[in-house]
C-alpha positions as a Markdown table, in Angstrom:
| # | Residue | x | y | z |
|---|---|---|---|---|
| 1 | Met | 107.8 | 90.3 | 102.6 |
| 2 | Ser | 107.8 | 92.3 | 99.3 |
| 3 | Gln | 109.2 | 95.9 | 100.0 |
| 4 | Val | 110.5 | 98.6 | 98.0 |
| 5 | Thr | 113.3 | 101.0 | 98.9 |
| 6 | Leu | 112.8 | 104.8 | 98.4 |
| 7 | Ser | 115.3 | 107.5 | 99.2 |
| 8 | Ala | 114.4 | 110.8 | 100.7 |
| 9 | Leu | 116.0 | 114.0 | 101.6 |
| 10 | Ser | 115.3 | 115.1 | 105.2 |
| 11 | Glu | 114.6 | 118.9 | 105.1 |
| 12 | Arg | 112.1 | 121.3 | 106.4 |
| 13 | Val | 110.7 | 123.4 | 103.5 |
| 14 | Gln | 108.8 | 126.4 | 104.7 |
| 15 | Gly | 106.9 | 129.0 | 102.6 |
| 16 | Ser | 104.7 | 128.4 | 99.6 |
| 17 | Arg | 107.4 | 129.7 | 97.2 |
| 18 | Asn | 109.9 | 127.2 | 98.4 |
| 19 | Val | 107.5 | 124.4 | 98.3 |
| 20 | Arg | 106.4 | 125.4 | 94.7 |
| 21 | Arg | 110.0 | 125.4 | 93.8 |
| 22 | Leu | 110.5 | 121.9 | 95.3 |
| 23 | Arg | 107.6 | 120.6 | 93.2 |
| 24 | Ile | 108.8 | 122.1 | 90.1 |
| 25 | Ala | 112.1 | 120.4 | 90.6 |
| 26 | Gly | 110.2 | 117.1 | 90.4 |
| 27 | Ser | 110.1 | 116.4 | 94.2 |
| 28 | Ile | 107.1 | 116.0 | 96.7 |
| 29 | Pro | 107.3 | 117.2 | 100.2 |
| 30 | Gly | 106.1 | 114.9 | 103.0 |
| 31 | Val | 106.4 | 113.9 | 106.6 |
| 32 | Val | 107.5 | 110.7 | 108.4 |
| 33 | Tyr | 105.4 | 110.0 | 111.6 |
| 34 | Gly | 104.5 | 107.1 | 113.7 |
| 35 | Gln | 104.1 | 106.1 | 117.4 |
| 36 | Gly | 107.4 | 107.0 | 119.3 |
| 37 | Val | 108.8 | 108.7 | 116.3 |
| 38 | Thr | 109.5 | 112.5 | 116.1 |
| 39 | Pro | 108.0 | 113.6 | 112.9 |
| 40 | Val | 110.6 | 114.1 | 110.2 |
| 41 | Pro | 110.0 | 116.6 | 107.3 |
| 42 | Val | 111.2 | 114.8 | 103.9 |
| 43 | Ser | 110.9 | 115.1 | 100.2 |
| 44 | Val | 111.0 | 112.4 | 97.6 |
| 45 | Asp | 111.4 | 112.3 | 94.0 |
| 46 | Ala | 108.0 | 112.2 | 92.2 |
| 47 | Lys | 108.9 | 109.7 | 89.6 |
| 48 | Glu | 110.5 | 107.3 | 92.2 |
| 49 | Phe | 107.5 | 107.5 | 94.5 |
| 50 | Arg | 105.3 | 106.6 | 91.5 |
| 51 | Ser | 107.3 | 103.8 | 90.7 |
| 52 | Ser | 107.4 | 102.6 | 94.2 |
| 53 | Val | 103.7 | 102.4 | 94.5 |
| 54 | Ala | 103.1 | 101.1 | 90.9 |
| 55 | Gly | 103.0 | 97.6 | 92.0 |
| 56 | Glu | 99.9 | 95.4 | 92.6 |
| 57 | Leu | 99.6 | 96.7 | 96.2 |
| 58 | Gly | 99.6 | 100.3 | 95.2 |
| 59 | Leu | 99.5 | 102.5 | 98.4 |
| 60 | Asn | 99.6 | 99.4 | 100.6 |
| 61 | Thr | 103.3 | 98.8 | 99.5 |
| 62 | Val | 105.7 | 98.5 | 102.4 |
| 63 | Ile | 108.4 | 101.1 | 101.9 |
| 64 | Asn | 111.9 | 101.2 | 103.3 |
| 65 | Leu | 112.3 | 105.0 | 103.3 |
| 66 | Glu | 116.1 | 105.9 | 103.6 |
| 67 | Thr | 116.7 | 109.5 | 104.8 |
| 68 | Pro | 119.7 | 111.4 | 106.3 |
| 69 | Ala | 117.7 | 111.1 | 109.6 |
| 70 | Gly | 117.7 | 107.3 | 109.5 |
| 71 | Lys | 115.8 | 104.5 | 107.8 |
| 72 | Phe | 112.1 | 104.0 | 108.3 |
| 73 | Thr | 109.8 | 101.2 | 107.4 |
| 74 | Cys | 106.5 | 102.8 | 106.4 |
| 75 | Met | 103.5 | 103.1 | 104.2 |
| 76 | Ala | 102.2 | 106.1 | 102.4 |
| 77 | Arg | 99.1 | 106.8 | 104.3 |
| 78 | Glu | 97.9 | 110.3 | 103.3 |
| 79 | Ile | 98.1 | 111.5 | 99.9 |
| 80 | Gln | 97.2 | 115.3 | 99.1 |
| 81 | Arg | 96.6 | 115.9 | 95.4 |
| 82 | His | 96.2 | 119.1 | 93.4 |
| 83 | Pro | 92.4 | 119.7 | 93.0 |
| 84 | Val | 92.7 | 120.3 | 89.3 |
| 85 | Arg | 95.7 | 118.5 | 87.9 |
| 86 | Gly | 95.6 | 115.5 | 90.3 |
| 87 | Thr | 99.3 | 115.6 | 90.9 |
| 88 | Val | 100.6 | 114.6 | 94.4 |
| 89 | Gln | 101.3 | 117.6 | 96.5 |
| 90 | His | 102.2 | 115.9 | 99.9 |
| 91 | Ile | 102.6 | 112.6 | 101.4 |
| 92 | Asp | 102.4 | 111.4 | 105.0 |
| 93 | Phe | 104.6 | 108.3 | 105.5 |
| 94 | Gln | 103.4 | 106.3 | 108.6 |
| 95 | Val | 106.1 | 104.2 | 110.3 |
| 96 | Ile | 104.7 | 100.6 | 110.8 |
| 97 | Asp | 105.8 | 97.6 | 112.8 |
| 98 | Thr | 106.4 | 94.7 | 110.5 |
| 99 | Lys | 105.5 | 92.3 | 113.3 |
| 100 | Ala | 102.2 | 93.9 | 114.0 |
| 101 | Gly | 98.9 | 94.2 | 112.1 |
| 102 | Val | 98.2 | 97.2 | 110.1 |
| 103 | Lys | 94.8 | 98.7 | 109.0 |
| 104 | Val | 94.6 | 99.0 | 105.2 |
| 105 | Glu | 92.0 | 99.6 | 102.6 |
| 106 | Val | 92.0 | 96.7 | 99.9 |
| 107 | Pro | 90.3 | 97.0 | 96.5 |
| 108 | Ile | 87.5 | 94.3 | 95.7 |
| 109 | His | 87.2 | 92.4 | 92.3 |
| 110 | Val | 83.7 | 91.4 | 91.6 |
| 111 | Val | 83.6 | 88.1 | 89.6 |
| 112 | Gly | 80.9 | 85.7 | 88.2 |
| 113 | Asp | 77.6 | 86.1 | 86.5 |
| 114 | Ala | 74.5 | 86.7 | 88.7 |
| 115 | Val | 72.2 | 84.8 | 86.2 |
| 116 | Glu | 69.0 | 84.9 | 88.4 |
| 117 | Val | 69.4 | 88.7 | 88.7 |
| 118 | Arg | 69.9 | 89.2 | 85.0 |
| 119 | His | 66.9 | 86.9 | 84.2 |
| 120 | Ala | 64.7 | 89.0 | 86.4 |
| 121 | Asp | 65.6 | 92.1 | 84.5 |
| 122 | Tyr | 67.5 | 93.4 | 87.6 |
| 123 | Glu | 71.1 | 94.7 | 87.8 |
| 124 | Val | 73.9 | 94.2 | 90.1 |
| 125 | Asn | 74.6 | 97.3 | 92.2 |
| 126 | Gln | 78.2 | 97.5 | 93.5 |
| 127 | Met | 77.9 | 99.6 | 96.5 |
| 128 | Ala | 81.6 | 99.7 | 97.6 |
| 129 | Phe | 85.0 | 99.3 | 95.8 |
| 130 | Ser | 87.2 | 98.4 | 98.6 |
| 131 | Val | 87.1 | 96.7 | 102.0 |
| 132 | Val | 88.9 | 97.9 | 105.2 |
| 133 | Val | 90.8 | 95.1 | 106.9 |
| 134 | Asn | 93.5 | 94.4 | 109.5 |
| 135 | Ala | 96.5 | 92.4 | 108.3 |
| 136 | Met | 100.2 | 91.7 | 108.9 |
| 137 | Pro | 102.2 | 93.7 | 106.5 |
| 138 | Asp | 103.4 | 90.6 | 104.7 |
| 139 | Lys | 99.7 | 89.3 | 104.4 |
| 140 | Ile | 98.2 | 92.2 | 102.8 |
| 141 | Pro | 96.2 | 91.1 | 99.6 |
| 142 | Ser | 96.4 | 93.1 | 96.5 |
| 143 | Phe | 92.7 | 92.6 | 96.1 |
| 144 | Ile | 89.7 | 90.6 | 97.5 |
| 145 | Thr | 87.4 | 88.6 | 95.3 |
| 146 | Val | 83.6 | 88.9 | 95.6 |
| 147 | Asp | 81.8 | 86.2 | 93.7 |
| 148 | Ile | 78.3 | 87.3 | 92.5 |
| 149 | Ser | 77.3 | 83.8 | 90.9 |
| 150 | Asp | 74.7 | 82.9 | 93.6 |
| 151 | Leu | 73.3 | 86.5 | 94.1 |
| 152 | Lys | 69.5 | 86.8 | 93.9 |
| 153 | Val | 67.2 | 89.7 | 93.7 |
| 154 | Gly | 67.1 | 91.4 | 97.0 |
| 155 | Asp | 70.4 | 89.9 | 98.2 |
| 156 | Thr | 73.2 | 91.9 | 99.6 |
| 157 | Ile | 76.6 | 90.6 | 99.9 |
| 158 | Arg | 78.4 | 92.0 | 103.0 |
| 159 | Val | 82.1 | 92.1 | 104.2 |
| 160 | Gly | 81.1 | 89.3 | 106.7 |
| 161 | Asp | 79.9 | 86.9 | 103.8 |
| 162 | Leu | 83.5 | 87.1 | 102.2 |
| 163 | Thr | 86.1 | 84.3 | 102.7 |
| 164 | Leu | 89.1 | 86.4 | 103.5 |
| 165 | Pro | 92.7 | 85.2 | 103.0 |
| 166 | Glu | 94.4 | 83.7 | 106.0 |
| 167 | Gly | 95.7 | 86.4 | 108.4 |
| 168 | Val | 93.3 | 89.0 | 107.1 |
| 169 | Val | 90.5 | 90.2 | 109.4 |
| 170 | Ala | 87.6 | 92.4 | 108.2 |
| 171 | His | 87.4 | 95.7 | 110.1 |
| 172 | Asp | 83.5 | 96.0 | 109.8 |
| 173 | Ala | 81.7 | 92.8 | 108.7 |
| 174 | Thr | 78.2 | 94.6 | 108.2 |
| 175 | Val | 79.5 | 96.8 | 105.3 |
| 176 | Gly | 77.4 | 96.1 | 102.2 |
| 177 | Leu | 79.4 | 95.5 | 99.1 |
| 178 | Val | 77.1 | 94.3 | 96.3 |
| 179 | Gly | 73.3 | 94.4 | 96.0 |
| 180 | Thr | 70.7 | 94.4 | 93.3 |
| 181 | Arg | 68.4 | 97.1 | 91.8 |
| 182 | Ala | 65.6 | 97.1 | 89.4 |
| 183 | Gly | 66.7 | 97.4 | 85.7 |
| 184 | Arg | 64.9 | 99.5 | 83.1 |
| 185 | Ala | 62.5 | 96.7 | 82.1 |
| 186 | Ala | 61.8 | 95.9 | 85.7 |
| 187 | Lys | 61.2 | 99.5 | 86.5 |
| 188 | Thr | 59.0 | 100.0 | 83.5 |
| 189 | Ala | 56.9 | 96.8 | 84.6 |
| 190 | Gly | 56.6 | 98.1 | 88.2 |
| 191 | Asn | 55.4 | 101.6 | 87.0 |
| 192 | Ala | 52.8 | 100.0 | 84.8 |
| 193 | Thr | 51.6 | 97.9 | 87.6 |
| 194 | Thr | 51.2 | 100.8 | 89.9 |
| 195 | Ala | 49.5 | 102.9 | 87.3 |
| 196 | Ala | 47.0 | 100.0 | 86.6 |
| 197 | Gly | 46.3 | 99.6 | 90.3 |
């Protein structure tokens, strides 16, 4: 299993002034939580955290978090960002069991050329950009491929239509991922037909 190690300080920072001072120093406050785990307040170096989740798995990366309170195998679950600057303000690290499945959100990559859709002057409409799945921590894919080569006008590719990697199970097979919509030419032709009628 691909894992990264991240060091953290275990400290409870109270008051907006102290939190602001911590962030100015280049650290991010957070908390470690999980079933059977007493929540542990922590802070991590912002640059080290960004480096930890910069790989192809992103926030689905399994992190070995080393703190004075102990070592935790976890994932960064909730990220609070500054509404203007977009900088990370707080991180919730969820402790996971590496021998049990976890629920994760995996990005989708749309590939192929929907020739029939294009020839009908329609457009491919991507309705979702990720899929929620359950997978073992060592089976989490970096992305899931959606092939639109056979897509036809009026079709919808749903999660249940995908061939998922071994050990990966869709959370909701009914979710629509890719569909079609009328392009400019098709809309113009449709409006002309309506007006003529």
